[in-house]
C-alpha positions as CSV (number, residue, x, y, z in Angstrom):
1,K,-17.0,-65.2,-70.7
2,I,-20.0,-66.8,-72.5
3,D,-21.2,-66.2,-76.1
4,C,-23.5,-68.6,-77.8
5,S,-25.2,-66.0,-80.1
6,K,-24.4,-68.0,-83.3
7,V,-26.0,-71.2,-82.0
8,Y,-29.6,-72.4,-81.1
9,V,-31.0,-75.7,-79.9
10,K,-33.7,-77.8,-81.5
11,Q,-34.4,-81.4,-82.2
12,S,-31.3,-83.2,-83.5
13,T,-31.1,-84.5,-87.0
14,F,-30.0,-87.8,-85.4
15,S,-33.1,-88.0,-83.3
16,N,-35.8,-90.5,-84.3
17,E,-38.1,-93.2,-82.9
18,T,-35.2,-95.8,-82.8
19,T,-32.6,-93.5,-81.1
20,G,-35.1,-91.6,-79.1
21,M,-35.9,-87.9,-79.2
22,F,-33.1,-85.5,-78.2
23,D,-31.9,-82.0,-79.0
24,G,-28.8,-80.8,-80.9
25,A,-27.0,-77.5,-81.4
26,F,-27.4,-75.7,-84.7
27,A,-25.8,-72.7,-86.5
28,A,-28.0,-69.7,-86.4
29,V,-25.9,-68.0,-89.1
30,P,-23.4,-69.2,-91.7
31,I,-20.1,-70.0,-89.9
32,K,-16.8,-70.1,-91.8
33,E,-14.1,-72.7,-91.2
34,G,-11.8,-71.5,-88.4
35,E,-14.4,-69.1,-87.0
36,L,-15.3,-69.1,-83.3
37,V,-18.8,-70.7,-82.9
38,E,-19.3,-70.5,-79.2
39,K,-17.3,-69.8,-76.0
40,G,-18.2,-70.5,-72.4
41,V,-17.3,-71.7,-69.0
42,M,-17.2,-75.1,-67.4
43,R,-18.4,-75.8,-63.9
44,R,-16.6,-78.8,-62.3
45,L,-18.8,-81.3,-60.6
46,P,-18.1,-82.8,-57.2
47,D,-15.6,-85.6,-56.7
48,G,-17.4,-88.9,-57.1
49,F,-19.9,-87.7,-59.6
50,D,-20.4,-90.3,-62.4
51,G,-20.7,-88.4,-65.7
52,N,-21.5,-91.6,-67.5
53,T,-25.0,-91.4,-66.1
54,C,-25.9,-88.0,-67.7
55,P,-25.7,-87.2,-71.4
56,Y,-25.3,-83.4,-70.8
57,I,-22.0,-83.6,-68.8
58,F,-18.5,-83.3,-70.2
59,T,-15.3,-85.2,-69.7
60,W,-13.2,-82.5,-68.2
61,S,-9.7,-84.0,-68.2
62,T,-7.4,-86.1,-70.3
63,E,-7.1,-88.9,-67.7
64,R,-8.5,-92.3,-68.5
65,P,-10.7,-93.6,-67.0
66,N,-12.1,-90.1,-66.5
67,K,-12.9,-89.0,-63.0
68,T,-13.3,-85.2,-63.6
69,W,-16.6,-84.0,-65.0
70,G,-18.0,-80.6,-65.9
71,M,-21.3,-78.9,-66.8
72,G,-20.9,-76.5,-69.7
73,S,-22.6,-73.2,-70.3
74,G,-24.6,-72.0,-73.3
75,C,-25.6,-74.5,-76.0
76,A,-22.5,-76.7,-75.5
77,P,-24.4,-79.5,-73.7
78,Y,-26.4,-80.0,-76.8
79,Y,-23.6,-80.7,-79.3
80,N,-23.9,-84.3,-80.4
81,T,-20.8,-86.3,-81.4
82,C,-19.9,-87.8,-84.7
83,K,-17.1,-90.0,-86.0
84,D,-13.6,-88.5,-86.1
85,G,-13.0,-87.1,-89.5
86,T,-16.7,-86.1,-90.1
87,A,-16.9,-83.4,-87.3
88,N,-17.6,-79.8,-88.3
89,T,-16.5,-78.3,-84.9
90,R,-13.8,-78.8,-82.3
91,M,-13.7,-77.8,-78.7
92,D,-10.6,-76.2,-77.3
93,R,-10.5,-76.8,-73.6
94,D,-8.6,-74.7,-71.0
95,F,-8.7,-77.0,-68.0
96,D,-6.8,-74.5,-65.8
97,K,-9.3,-71.7,-66.5
98,D,-12.3,-74.0,-66.7
99,S,-13.3,-72.5,-70.0
100,F,-13.8,-73.6,-73.6
101,E,-14.0,-72.3,-77.2
102,I,-15.7,-74.1,-80.0
103,Y,-14.4,-73.5,-83.6
104,A,-15.7,-74.5,-87.0
105,T,-13.5,-77.1,-88.7
106,R,-15.2,-76.5,-92.0
107,D,-17.9,-74.1,-93.2
108,I,-21.3,-74.7,-91.5
109,P,-24.4,-73.4,-93.2
110,A,-27.1,-71.6,-91.2
111,G,-29.3,-74.4,-89.9
112,G,-26.5,-77.0,-90.0
113,E,-26.1,-79.1,-86.9
114,N,-22.8,-78.5,-85.0
115,L,-21.0,-81.8,-84.5
116,P,-17.7,-82.3,-82.7
117,T,-15.9,-85.6,-81.9
118,Y,-16.0,-86.0,-78.1
119,I,-12.7,-86.1,-76.3
120,S,-13.7,-89.4,-74.7
121,F,-13.8,-91.1,-78.2
């Protein structure tokens, strides 16, 4: 169900004195375009939870405004977003099974920060 063996967490390359210090998810090994980076499960949070108040929570539906939030396993909570077109990963969500798979959208070198574009953008 959960495999994050190709990923580790350390201080993000986007982290600095202006933005504040925060972590990111990085490739532990070279990852080829199309390769599975990580897979895991999502735990839905209770109705009424406001995911906008926590940076480690996922939008877990396609509705707008979003009312369904989830907490992801593994390193997934540490993936920072980037502009559409510059991402090197994508998350495939299975809302029925509350699971996800993250794939490389281009080659990622070992030590490269894994960057998707969040579904909410």
